[in-house]
TORKOL-589685 format. One line per 5 residues: number of its first residue (from 0); for each residue x, y, z of N, C-alpha, C, CB. Coordinates in Angstrom, 2 decimals, padded with zeros to 5 digits. Atoms other than C-alpha are relative to their C-alpha. Glycine has a CB too. Layout:
TORKOL-589685
NUM> X/Y/Z/X/Y/Z/X/Y/Z/X/Y/Z; ...;
This chain:
TORKOL-589685
0> -000.14/-001.12/-001.68/-018.78/-019.71/-023.17/000.87/-000.53/001.23/-001.72/000.18/000.91; -000.91/000.42/-000.98/-015.50/-020.02/-020.94/-000.72/001.44/001.07/001.99/-000.03/-000.62; -000.23/-001.15/-001.10/-015.53/-018.27/-017.17/001.42/000.04/000.37/-000.86/-000.23/001.35; -001.58/-000.10/-000.98/-012.60/-016.42/-015.83/-000.26/-000.34/000.97/000.78/001.27/000.34; 000.28/000.06/-001.42/-011.69/-017.39/-012.60/000.18/000.86/000.44/000.48/-000.72/000.71;
5> -000.09/-001.58/-000.55/-011.82/-014.19/-009.99/001.40/000.31/000.01/-000.61/000.27/001.59; -000.99/-001.35/000.18/-008.22/-013.78/-009.81/000.57/000.21/-001.18/001.15/000.03/000.87; -000.90/000.04/001.01/-007.69/-013.89/-013.36/-001.07/001.26/-000.14/000.34/-001.42/-001.14; 000.99/-000.85/000.64/-010.70/-011.09/-013.70/000.89/001.13/000.66/-001.79/-000.19/000.36; -000.31/-001.59/000.09/-009.87/-007.39/-014.33/001.79/000.00/-000.82/-000.04/000.83/002.05;
10> -000.96/000.04/000.37/-006.54/-006.16/-015.93/001.54/-000.30/000.93/-000.20/001.00/-000.58; -000.98/000.04/-001.13/-003.03/-006.56/-014.08/-000.12/001.00/000.53/001.29/-000.18/-000.22; -000.42/-001.37/-000.44/-002.31/-002.96/-013.26/-001.73/000.34/001.28/000.25/001.37/-001.90; 001.65/-000.05/-001.18/-006.55/-003.19/-011.69/000.57/-000.78/001.28/-001.82/-001.18/-000.75; -000.42/001.43/-000.69/-005.26/-006.17/-010.17/000.99/000.16/001.59/001.08/-000.91/-001.35;
15> -000.71/-000.94/-000.79/-002.32/-004.58/-008.65/-000.71/000.89/000.93/000.68/000.77/-000.82; 001.60/-000.78/-001.16/-004.57/-001.35/-007.23/-000.20/-000.63/000.35/-001.39/000.59/-000.21; 001.29/000.30/-000.63/-007.01/-003.47/-006.03/001.27/-000.54/001.41/-001.38/-001.40/-001.04; -001.30/001.15/-000.59/-003.59/-006.00/-004.18/000.31/001.42/000.90/001.67/-000.86/-001.43; -000.11/-001.30/-000.96/-002.30/-002.13/-002.77/-000.79/000.52/000.65/000.30/000.94/-000.45;
20> 001.32/-000.40/-000.97/-005.86/-000.92/-001.02/000.05/-001.42/000.67/-001.73/000.46/-000.90; -000.20/001.34/-001.18/-005.82/-004.44/000.29/000.94/-000.20/000.81/000.10/-001.21/-000.47; -001.47/000.30/-000.47/-002.45/-004.59/001.61/-000.35/001.65/001.25/001.71/000.11/-001.77; 000.39/-001.12/-001.15/-003.19/-001.13/003.43/-001.17/-000.30/001.00/-000.45/001.37/-000.73; 001.12/000.50/-001.16/-006.73/-002.19/004.52/000.76/-000.68/001.15/-001.16/-001.17/-000.63;
25> -000.63/000.84/-001.01/-005.22/-005.05/005.96/001.10/000.14/001.06/000.37/-000.81/-000.59; -000.90/-001.05/-000.89/-002.04/-003.34/007.96/-000.45/000.49/000.67/000.59/000.92/-000.39; 000.78/-000.53/-001.19/-004.62/-001.17/009.50/-000.29/-000.60/000.80/-000.96/000.47/-000.13; 000.44/001.31/-000.99/-006.31/-004.23/010.55/000.85/-000.47/001.20/-000.06/-001.28/-000.86; -001.14/000.76/-001.41/-003.04/-005.93/011.99/000.30/000.79/001.45/001.76/-000.14/-000.64;
30> -000.85/-000.78/-000.93/-001.91/-002.62/013.26/-000.92/000.01/001.80/000.17/001.82/-000.87; 001.77/000.24/-001.08/-005.65/-003.00/015.14/-000.42/-000.50/000.83/-000.97/-000.45/-000.30; 000.40/001.19/-000.97/-006.46/-006.26/016.27/001.07/-001.05/000.25/-001.22/-000.77/-000.57; -000.55/001.37/000.35/-003.25/-008.35/015.71/000.06/-001.38/000.03/000.59/-000.01/000.17; -000.46/000.83/001.15/-004.25/-010.65/013.48/001.14/-001.06/-000.40/000.17/000.77/-000.70;
35> -001.03/000.38/000.97/-002.48/-013.53/012.00/000.41/000.01/-000.95/000.16/-000.56/-000.14; 000.40/-001.02/000.93/-001.20/-012.09/009.39/-000.40/-001.53/-001.34/001.61/001.51/-000.39; 000.26/000.68/001.32/-001.26/-015.26/007.08/-001.61/-000.43/-000.33/000.93/-001.34/-000.01; 001.29/-000.04/-000.24/-005.52/-015.42/007.83/-000.52/000.99/-000.43/-000.30/-000.12/001.11; 000.82/-001.11/000.97/-005.33/-011.80/007.18/-000.01/000.44/-001.55/000.28/001.13/000.49;
40> 000.06/-000.01/002.34/-003.95/-012.01/003.19/-000.55/-000.85/000.01/001.44/-000.29/-001.36; 001.04/000.88/000.33/-006.12/-015.00/002.89/-001.90/001.08/000.48/000.47/-001.73/001.20; 001.48/-000.79/000.09/-009.25/-012.82/003.71/000.20/001.50/-000.58/-000.77/000.15/001.64; 000.10/-001.21/001.02/-008.25/-010.03/001.73/-000.06/-000.53/-001.32/001.22/001.02/000.07; 000.30/000.85/001.34/-007.56/-012.06/-000.85/-000.98/-000.23/-000.17/000.46/-001.09/-000.24;
45> 001.21/-000.03/000.49/-010.69/-013.32/-001.25/-001.28/000.74/000.28/-000.22/-000.95/000.08; 000.90/-001.42/-000.80/-012.66/-010.44/000.30/-000.69/-000.11/-001.86/001.36/002.15/000.84; 000.01/-001.37/000.86/-014.97/-009.30/-002.44/-000.64/001.17/-000.17/-000.11/-000.16/-000.89; 000.46/-001.07/-000.70/-015.12/-005.78/-001.74/-000.17/000.86/-001.28/000.97/000.56/001.21; 000.77/-000.81/000.94/-017.07/-003.32/-003.10/000.09/001.84/000.54/-001.73/-000.73/000.04;
50> -000.38/-001.23/-000.68/-016.73/000.89/-003.32/-001.61/000.52/-000.60/001.72/000.93/-000.55; 001.71/-000.32/000.47/-020.72/002.49/-003.73/-000.65/-001.06/-000.70/-000.19/001.26/-001.06; 001.26/001.30/000.73/-022.14/-001.10/-004.42/000.84/-000.21/-001.78/-002.43/001.03/-000.24; -001.03/-000.01/001.18/-019.50/-001.07/-007.45/001.07/-001.16/000.32/000.80/001.55/-000.13; -001.29/000.57/-000.09/-017.24/-004.54/-007.37/000.92/000.41/000.21/000.33/-000.43/-000.70;
55> -001.09/-000.26/000.23/-014.10/-003.97/-007.32/001.00/-001.29/-000.91/000.39/000.39/001.33; -001.00/001.15/000.25/-011.05/-006.42/-009.20/000.37/-000.59/001.37/001.38/000.52/-000.78; -000.45/000.38/-000.90/-009.99/-008.82/-007.21/001.31/000.04/000.27/-000.38/-000.86/000.07; -001.09/000.30/-000.14/-006.60/-008.56/-005.52/000.94/-000.71/-000.91/-000.11/-000.44/000.86; -001.58/001.12/000.61/-002.99/-009.81/-007.51/000.34/-000.42/001.31/001.73/000.93/-000.89;
60> -000.75/000.46/-000.59/-002.73/-012.48/-004.80/001.29/-000.09/000.59/-000.13/-000.41/-000.29; -001.30/000.05/-000.72/000.94/-012.72/-004.59/000.71/001.24/000.06/000.88/-000.95/-000.58; -000.89/-001.81/-000.36/001.71/-008.62/-004.51/-000.35/000.11/001.44/-000.81/001.79/-001.00; 000.69/-000.23/-001.62/-000.92/-008.69/-001.18/001.04/-000.71/000.93/-001.75/-000.85/000.27; -000.19/000.40/-000.95/001.14/-011.25/000.03/001.27/000.80/-000.12/-000.16/-001.39/000.22;
65> -001.08/-001.14/000.10/004.25/-009.45/-000.82/000.13/000.70/000.35/000.27/000.49/-000.60; 000.01/-001.44/-000.64/003.56/-006.37/000.31/-000.30/-000.35/001.84/-001.52/001.10/-000.88; 000.39/000.66/-001.62/002.02/-007.83/003.95/001.12/-000.69/000.15/-001.42/-001.09/000.24; -001.50/000.89/-000.71/005.27/-010.49/004.55/001.19/000.94/-000.09/000.55/-001.57/-000.99; -001.62/-000.61/-000.55/007.89/-007.55/003.79/-000.26/000.96/000.91/001.05/000.78/-001.18;
70> 000.56/-001.29/-001.28/006.06/-004.76/005.67/000.25/-000.93/001.70/-002.42/000.52/-000.30; -000.46/000.60/-001.02/006.15/-007.26/008.41/001.38/-000.51/000.81/-000.50/-000.66/-000.20; -001.21/000.24/-000.19/009.08/-008.40/008.41/001.06/001.01/-000.22/000.19/-000.96/-000.63; -000.13/-001.40/000.00/010.62/-005.36/007.56/-000.36/001.17/001.03/-000.57/000.24/-000.94; 000.72/-000.83/-000.77/009.03/-003.11/009.83/000.67/001.04/000.62/-000.61/-000.66/000.88;
75> -000.62/-000.64/-001.00/011.71/-001.74/012.31/000.77/001.44/-001.29/001.26/-001.32/001.03; -000.93/-001.13/001.50/013.73/-000.22/009.10/-000.82/001.01/-000.28/000.27/-000.77/-001.80; 001.06/-000.98/001.09/010.51/001.11/006.89/-000.43/000.76/001.20/-001.54/-000.87/-001.03; 000.56/-001.31/-000.91/008.94/002.30/010.07/001.55/001.63/000.33/-000.54/-001.06/002.04; -001.53/-000.94/-000.03/012.84/004.55/010.56/-000.83/000.49/-001.00/001.87/-000.61/-000.33;
80> 000.04/-000.83/001.19/012.39/005.45/007.48/-001.41/000.96/-000.09/000.11/-001.04/-001.29; 001.44/-000.89/000.05/008.58/007.12/007.42/000.22/000.52/000.93/-001.44/-000.56/000.02; -000.27/-000.59/-001.48/009.48/008.44/010.93/000.84/001.41/-000.29/001.02/-001.19/001.04; -000.87/-000.86/000.64/012.17/010.03/009.23/-000.05/001.34/-001.05/000.55/-000.78/-000.51; 000.56/-000.85/001.76/010.64/011.75/005.76/-000.92/000.85/001.13/-001.25/-001.30/-001.78;
85> 001.01/-000.68/-000.07/007.91/012.51/007.95/000.08/001.26/000.95/-000.94/-000.87/000.30; -000.42/-001.04/-001.34/010.02/014.58/010.37/000.07/000.99/-001.12/001.64/-000.27/001.16; -000.84/-001.37/001.44/011.74/016.63/006.96/-001.39/-000.25/000.16/001.31/-000.16/-001.89; 001.30/-001.11/001.03/008.19/017.24/005.81/-000.80/000.92/001.41/-001.77/-001.41/-001.18; 000.36/-000.90/-000.32/007.53/019.05/009.01/-001.57/-000.47/001.23/-000.09/000.81/-001.40;
90> 000.69/001.01/-000.83/005.85/016.44/011.08/000.39/-000.15/001.12/-000.01/-001.12/-000.43; -000.53/000.04/-001.18/007.96/016.46/013.95/-000.49/-000.66/001.11/000.13/001.01/000.27; 000.98/000.40/-001.76/006.67/014.02/017.33/-001.35/-000.06/-000.71/-000.06/001.60/001.68; 001.45/000.18/000.46/003.41/013.53/015.26/-000.36/-000.88/-000.75/-000.48/000.90/-000.55; 000.83/001.37/000.57/001.80/010.18/015.14/-000.21/-000.28/-000.69/-000.82/-000.36/000.07;
95> 000.08/-000.04/000.48/000.81/009.38/012.26/-001.45/-000.46/000.48/000.85/-000.15/-000.58; 001.14/000.95/-000.09/-002.73/007.87/012.55/000.33/-001.16/-000.62/-001.24/000.48/-000.57; -000.64/000.51/000.80/-003.07/004.77/011.59/000.08/-000.66/-001.21/000.27/-000.34/000.43; 000.77/000.65/000.88/-004.88/004.01/008.48/001.24/001.27/-001.19/-002.21/000.13/000.25; -000.85/-000.78/000.79/-002.44/007.02/006.86/001.94/-000.47/000.22/-000.46/001.68/000.56;
100> -000.85/001.08/-000.04/000.49/004.87/008.41/000.47/-001.10/-000.76/-000.28/-000.39/000.67; 000.31/001.04/000.94/-000.38/002.27/006.69/000.39/000.02/-000.84/-000.91/-000.25/-000.32; -000.16/-000.76/001.82/-000.39/004.04/003.05/001.28/000.25/000.52/-001.10/001.71/-000.78; -001.19/-000.14/000.78/002.81/004.62/003.73/001.07/-001.28/000.62/000.62/001.68/000.20; -000.92/001.44/-000.18/004.64/001.54/005.05/-000.26/-000.44/-001.29/-000.48/-001.25/001.26;
105> 000.12/001.06/001.75/003.01/-000.29/001.87/000.64/000.77/-001.26/-001.98/-000.27/-000.65; -000.46/-000.48/000.94/004.30/002.54/-000.06/001.67/000.17/-000.06/-000.72/001.10/-000.08; -001.66/-000.29/000.16/008.27/002.93/001.43/-000.08/-001.47/-000.51/001.21/000.46/001.59; -000.56/001.12/000.73/008.28/-000.90/000.98/000.03/-000.28/-001.40/-000.49/-000.94/000.42; 000.22/000.43/000.29/007.04/-001.38/-001.71/001.34/001.40/-001.22/-001.41/-000.62/000.34;
110> -000.63/-000.19/000.54/009.62/001.19/-003.25/001.50/-000.34/-000.10/-000.34/000.72/000.04; -001.09/000.57/-000.23/012.48/-000.35/-001.43/000.01/-001.28/-001.16/000.06/-000.37/001.58; 000.16/001.70/000.59/011.57/-004.28/-002.45/-000.05/000.45/-001.52/-001.73/-001.09/000.58; 000.76/000.84/001.30/009.74/-004.17/-005.98/001.06/001.17/-000.82/-002.29/000.04/-000.29; -000.82/-000.44/001.03/012.74/-002.51/-008.14/-000.83/000.21/-001.04/001.06/-000.87/-000.33;
115> 000.94/000.70/001.48/010.79/-004.24/-011.22/-001.01/001.04/000.36/-000.72/-002.04/-000.05; 001.34/-001.26/-000.36/008.29/-001.38/-010.51/000.42/001.83/-000.12/-000.52/-000.25/002.01; -000.61/-001.56/000.22/008.67/002.27/-011.85/-001.09/000.39/001.18/-000.19/000.96/-001.91; 000.28/-000.52/-000.99/008.45/003.99/-008.85/-001.26/001.40/-000.20/001.40/000.29/000.52; 001.02/-000.87/-000.33/005.69/006.57/-010.00/-001.15/-000.23/-000.42/000.20/001.10/-000.31;
120> 001.22/000.98/000.27/003.18/003.60/-011.13/-000.41/000.22/001.93/000.60/-002.10/-000.81; -000.02/000.45/-000.95/003.90/002.79/-007.19/-000.42/001.50/001.25/001.39/-000.81/-000.05; 000.29/-001.50/-000.26/003.24/006.72/-005.56/-001.08/-000.01/-000.21/000.61/001.06/-000.70; 001.67/000.32/000.17/000.58/006.49/-007.47/-001.14/-000.08/000.73/-000.19/-000.96/-000.36; 000.93/001.64/-000.32/-001.24/003.76/-006.60/000.17/000.86/001.38/000.85/-002.17/-000.27;
125> 000.05/-000.17/-000.97/-000.81/005.04/-003.16/-000.44/000.84/000.48/000.64/-000.13/000.27; 000.87/-001.34/-000.28/-001.91/008.52/-003.00/-000.95/-000.07/-000.97/000.77/001.45/-000.11; 001.45/000.52/000.14/-004.74/006.89/-005.00/-000.67/-000.14/001.27/-000.07/-001.35/-000.68; 000.74/001.09/-001.06/-005.63/004.54/-001.95/-000.16/002.01/000.63/001.29/-001.88/001.23; 000.46/-001.03/-001.02/-005.23/008.31/000.35/-000.74/000.78/-000.11/000.67/000.62/000.39;
130> 000.99/-000.66/000.95/-007.65/009.86/-001.97/-001.33/-000.44/000.82/000.08/-000.60/-001.76; 001.61/001.58/000.02/-010.34/006.37/-001.50/-000.26/000.90/001.91/000.97/-003.19/000.04; 000.95/-000.49/-001.14/-010.09/008.36/002.85/000.62/000.83/000.63/-000.50/-000.94/000.94; 000.33/-000.79/-000.19/-009.07/011.24/002.86/000.11/001.17/-000.11/-000.07/-000.18/000.44; -000.68/-000.67/000.84/-008.78/014.75/001.88/001.17/000.77/-000.61/-000.40/000.30/000.01;
135> -000.67/-000.83/001.27/-006.54/016.62/-000.99/001.75/000.23/001.54/-001.49/002.25/-000.80; -000.69/-000.67/-000.62/-004.12/017.54/002.15/001.50/-001.23/000.47/-001.04/000.69/001.19; -001.11/001.67/-001.07/-002.98/013.69/003.75/000.49/-000.22/-001.65/-001.37/-002.20/001.18; -000.42/-000.21/000.60/-002.99/012.91/000.03/001.03/000.22/-000.88/-000.28/000.15/000.22; -001.47/-000.70/000.09/-000.56/015.00/-000.61/001.36/000.00/000.53/-000.11/000.93/000.20;
140> -000.86/000.44/-000.96/001.43/014.15/002.09/001.18/-000.78/-000.22/-000.63/-000.59/000.74; -000.87/001.13/000.37/001.85/010.80/000.93/000.84/000.20/-001.25/-000.84/-001.21/-000.20; -000.72/000.52/001.03/003.14/011.56/-002.17/001.42/000.48/000.02/-000.64/000.31/-001.22; -001.06/-000.08/-001.29/005.55/013.78/000.11/000.97/-000.44/-000.06/-000.25/-000.47/001.08; -000.85/001.48/-000.82/006.91/011.13/001.92/000.73/-000.54/-001.00/-001.04/-001.40/000.62;
145> -000.99/001.57/000.12/007.34/008.68/-000.57/001.23/000.55/-001.77/-001.76/-002.11/-000.54; -000.93/-000.33/000.87/008.83/010.88/-003.21/001.47/000.39/000.62/-000.59/001.07/-000.76; -000.88/-000.11/-000.96/011.11/011.86/-001.05/000.84/-001.52/000.68/-000.85/000.76/001.00; -000.46/001.42/-000.44/011.89/008.11/000.40/000.98/-000.74/-001.95/-002.08/-001.17/000.70; -000.35/000.78/001.09/012.22/007.10/-003.20/001.88/000.01/-000.50/-001.06/000.64/-001.21;
150> -001.22/000.03/000.68/015.66/008.24/-003.95/001.17/-000.25/000.49/000.17/000.93/-000.49; -001.62/001.35/-000.54/017.82/006.25/-001.59/-000.33/-001.13/000.01/000.76/-000.04/001.62; 000.12/000.93/000.19/016.57/003.61/-002.78/000.18/-000.69/-001.65/-000.99/-000.02/000.63; 000.31/-000.19/001.32/016.36/004.48/-006.53/000.46/001.24/-000.87/-001.27/-000.05/000.00; -000.64/-001.13/000.67/018.29/006.78/-009.48/-001.46/000.26/-000.52/001.39/-000.27/-001.16;
155> 002.00/-000.39/000.89/014.88/008.82/-010.72/000.04/-000.34/-001.61/-000.61/002.30/-000.03; 000.00/000.36/001.67/014.01/007.55/-014.08/-001.00/000.87/-000.72/-000.46/-001.63/-000.34; 000.86/-000.77/001.57/013.15/009.38/-017.17/-001.58/000.05/-000.24/000.43/-000.91/-001.46;
């Protein structure tokens, strides 16, 4: 009988979804506590997260690190894009609450940088993260903002 390593547990899709959730949580924590990015990534990479008592699949460690370092490295550009698209959606001047902002920052980074991943997959995963924490209204906002951002970086996919 062989035992799989925790990093290989779950499908690639499930590990990517877990990485996106962990990245949002880590970005939120970073915005609140100003922790060191490397130690924060390591903590979320190895955390045994549960939802309602069910263990989550371990995150894809490489994707998690890419999202976190990408958002931090390109923060000014990404934040400006998020703010411009929030303004276009009628939320001018309103600062999004930190967790919602973390979702939008991570999603925007992935749309910009991960051209190899279909944008509907990225958007859907971040909308699902929003559903985990918010009412449908905020999830719709995440969908609308990320959907508005994607044409700036990609041609529409069929």
